[in-house]
C-alpha positions, -999 to +999 in steps of 0.1 A: -101-221-044-128-216-023-139-257-022-173-258-035-177-290-007-183-267+022-219-261+018-220-298+021-189-301+050-212-277+071-248-289+066-233-324+075-219-311+104-252-294+118-268-321+105-251-349+126-251-322+158-284-318+157-297-356+160-275-359+190-289-331+208-326-344+206-316-378+210-294-374+239-325-355+255-342-388+250-318-414+260-313-397+295-353-397+296-353-431+294-318-436+320-344-418+345-375-424+342-365-462+365-355-445+391-375-412+393-403-425+373-428-397+345-439-371+375-451-340+361-426-325+385-392-348+369-400-339+331-407-307+344-373-303+354-354-320+326-374-290+303-362-268+324-324-279+323-322-284+293-338-252+281-312-233+301-278-252+293-297-247+252-299-212+264-266-210+277-244-222+245-268-199+225-247-173+248-215-186+246-218-191+211-235-152+209-202-139+229-178-162+208-183-146+175-187-113+188-157-102+204-132-136+203-110-139+168-116-168+144-082-183+164-101-181+200-131-193+187-114-222+166-093-226+196-120-225+229-145-243+212-128-276+201-113-268+235-154-272+252-159-305+224-127-322+238-134-317+270-171-329+275-154-364+264-147-370+294-185-382+307-186-400+277-206-425+272-232-406+295-244-424+321-257-422+356-239-433+389-245-464+406-244-452+435-269-423+426-301-427+440-331-400+453-333-393+484-371-415+499-376-372+507-384-342+500-381-330+462-359-347+436-359-318+418-323-307+431-306-338+433-321-348+392-305-307+385-268-320+398-275-357+380-289-342+346-251-315+351-225-341+356-236-365+334-249-351+302-239-306+309-211-307+293-217-326+251-254-311+257-235-276+264-208-284+236-239-291+206-262-263+215-236-237+205-228-255+174-258-240+150-251-204+158-212-205+155-207-227+128-226-204+106-208-179+114-179-199+107-190-205+074-194-170+073-164-162+071-150-186+042-156-165+017-176-187-003-198-176-021-230-190-005-215-172+022-232-137+027-266-158+035-253-191+055-290-190+070-297-220+049-276-239+069-300-244+090-323-271+065-299-293+075-304-287+113-337-290+113-337-319+096-311-332+118-334-333+144-370-343+127-359-373+119-343-374+158-375-371+167-391-390+148-366-417+148-362-429+182-393-438+192-402-459+160-371-466+154-339-464+173-358-475+211-375-510+193-348-520+178-317-512+204-313-515+245-297-482+261-266-494+268-264-501+225-281-468+222-252-453+242-229-464+224-235-453+195-242-422+203-209-416+217-194-429+184-223-401+170-198-374+191-166-382+176-180-380+141-192-349+152-158-335+170-138-352+132-164-334+117-163-299+132-117-306+133-128-305+096-150-270+095-123-257+115-091-262+088-112-256+057-121-218+083-088-215+089-081-224+053-100-199+042-092-165+064-068-161+030-103-149+009-109-124+033-083-113+056-096-096+088-118-126+096-151-120+067-153-087+062-153-070+027-110-059+024-104-072-009-107-095-031-093-130-026-089-164-043-127-169-043-138-132-054-159-127-030-158-116+005-187-125+032-202-087+041-225-090+075-234-058+079-252-050+111-287-055+112-316-024+113-342-021+142-361-028+118-354-062+109-348-072+141-383-065+148-397-083+125-373-117+134-393-115+169-426-104+159-426-130+121-428-169+148-457-151+169-478-142+136-474-179+124-479-196+162-509-176+163 
């Protein structure tokens, strides 16, 4: 039987990943501010970096989810998560100092790439990839995995609200960094559990989630291609809501 606890496991994984994703942005900003200050160039560079890496993570998740088999997806993603541990705990190199002449943008981008780039990239790919994994489990809710976004949104909101109100006033930066590192390893363990659950559930959907017949769960997630009308509605709806 496909375990009824699968939604809870996948939701918890997305909750933790989203919280870590937003917390690390605030932490690294607090580390950089004493060196470069809070000038518009510094903030804009940081925003551009995180948005670019986030887009790269989404691109990787899309390519992996559409062109690679389940076994390869699991292997590659777990390897990326493990490789990101090399830069933990996150720190600014002691010998690094901004150049007194010229713009610090180039040096700041290199610093961000080395210090926080790998784990941020790994975390940014989690939401779309984990949702795709859940859609392949054969669970009765697998046909519409987007409810998992609620866990991701909750983690993001709590991180953004909790950092200035509780984390920053109560804990030193060293303690925050240590706690974040522990949280990343917890996230890595949760992702490993999700991968194991997906691997065990492959028998329910023999062709990686396509409805080749009913398995133990009695249902397989049928993912039909999006129509142009659906794509257009998804693109336009956020714009209408913002307006």
